[in-house]
N, C-alpha and C positions, 0 to 999 in steps of 0.2 A: 504493500500500500504506500501511497504518497502521504507524508505527514507535513502539514503546514501548521506551525505553532509559534506563538510569540511574535506575530506580525501585526502591523497596522495597515489596513486597506482603507483608502479614502478616495472619494470622487468629488471633485470641485464643480462638476457640471450641474445643470439645472434638473437633470433627470438621473434616476438611480442607475448605477452600473452593476454588472455582475463581477464580483471579485474572482469568482471561479465558475467555470462550467466544465462538466465532466461527460465524457463520451465513451463508447465502445467498451463497455464492461469494466470501466475504471473503478478503483477502490481508493477512497480518499478519507483521511482523518483531518479535521479542522478543529483545533483546540487552542484555547488561551490566546485568541486573536481579538482585535478590535475592528469592527466594520462600520465605517462612517459613510452614509449615503452609498453603500455598496452591499449588495445582497449575495447570499449563497444560492447558487443555482446548479442543480444536478440535472443534466440534460436528458430528455427522453423523446420518444416518438420515432417511428420509422426504423426500429431495430438498432438504434445507435446509442442507447441510454447507458447511464452509469449502472454499476452492479451493487456496490456497497459504499456506505458513508457512515462516518461517526462525527457528530457535531456536538461539542460540549465545552463548557466553561469559556464561551466566547461572550464578548460584550458588543451590544448594538446601541450606541449612545443616542442615535436619532431614530430608532425604530425600524431599521431596514429589515425586510422580510427574509425568511428562509423558504426556498421554493424547490420542492422535490418532484421531479417529473419522471423518475425511473428509479428502480433498484430498491434496496432495503437497507436497514441499519438502525442507528439509535440517535436520538436528539434529546439532550438533557442538560440541565444546569446552565443554560444560557440566560443572560440578563438583557433586558431592554429590547428584544427583537420584536418586530412587527408580527404579522400573521405567519404561521407555519403552514404553507400551502402544500398539499399533496394532490396530484392530478395526473390524468392520462390524456394525451393529446389526440390520439386516433386509435382505431381498431375496435374490436369487441372483446369483452372479458372472457378469459384472461389474455391480455395482449402481451406481446414480447416486450421485455424490459420494463413493464409497468411497476408502479409502487407495490411493494409487498410480494413480489415474485422473484424467484431465484433462477438457478440453472434449469434450462428446459421448461421454463414457466411454472416450476413447482412453487407452491405456496411457501413464502418465507416472510412472515409479517415484520413490519417495522415497529419500533417502540419509542414512545415519547413520554418524558416525565420531568417534573421540577423545572419548568421554564418560566416561572414567575407569573403564571396565569395567562401567558401568551396563547391566544386561541388557535386551535387546530382547524384549518379550513380545508374541507375535502370537496373536490370537484368544483372549485371556485376559480374564476379567472384571477390569476396572479401574474406569473411571468409568462403564461401562455393561456390559450383558450382551451378549456377541457371538454372531453366527451362526458356526458352525464352519467352519474352512478357507477363509475368505474372503480373508485376507491371507497371502500366501506370500513367504518369503524368496527372493531372486533372481528375483522376478517383479514384485511390487508394492513391495518395499523391498529395498535392498541395503546391506550394510556396506561402505563405501568403504575401499579400502586407502590407505595414506599413505606419503610419502617425499619425496625431493628430485629424483627423476628418473623419468620415465614408464617403466613396464615395456614390454618389446619386443612383448608379445602381449596381446591382450584379446578378450573376447567381448562381443557387443552388450549394452548397458545396464550393464555393469560401470562402476565409477567409481574415480577416483584423485584424492586430495587432495594437491596439491603444497605442502608445508609451507614452501617458500622463497618462493613467489609468492602464497600464499593463493588458489589457484585450483583449482576442481574440474573435472576432465576426465571426459567420458563417452565410452564406446566406441560409436561410431555405426555401425561395420561391423567385420568381423573385423580385428583388429590396427590399427584406426584410431582415434586419440584426438582428440576435439574439445573445445575449451574450452566449458564449460557454465555455470559459476557463479563469481562473485566477490562477496564482501560489499560492500554499499554503503558509501560514505564514512562514517567515524566520527570524531568525533561528527557527527550529521546536520547538514547545512548550515543548516537552519532553527534549530538550537540554538546556533549560533555567533555570532548577532547580539545586539543589545541588547534582549533580551526581558524582559518584566516578571517579577518574582520569583513563584514558585509560591505558592499559599496555604499557610499553616501550620496544623497541627492539624486537618486535614481528615478527617472521619469519614463514611463511607458507612453508612447504616442501611437494610438491606433492608426493604421493606414487604410 
């Protein structure tokens, strides 16, 4: 996976920009970044979408949105973001690369939790125009519950975030919890060595 951490993305234009767009089965982790007038956009539609994403501990000081148009993953512990959009742009369910689908279009739900009350918007125009009713709550995406001890009962594909161990558990069969996800080591091990300083005053000019 590609990790982007501890960066500041900002757009000075009058319209919001995409800080990142992902294609062709990409896997991306975005964590501990600041996005000012810049959204997170995971591309979808036409069989060219992202496959996996992890979006956590980012700050959105002016309410830029998170827009997921393909793939699956986790979105949690972000502050200040606008709507979290999940949508599918074309096709019929289940479409290739759509939200909540994995390899060979198998069901692989996404999970969202602890984003400061930011609303989850399904099949709503955000970064693209959606097909109706393609992404459903408690099928393609779940709001994970949180706490310090696992509930005694669960239904398949429900999820629980243990705040003490930073571990996401998924219900794999009735009343059976299985460890599903933990965030990778932070800072990333490659960032802890003697690396050269990043360039200063770097400006990207789209052509």
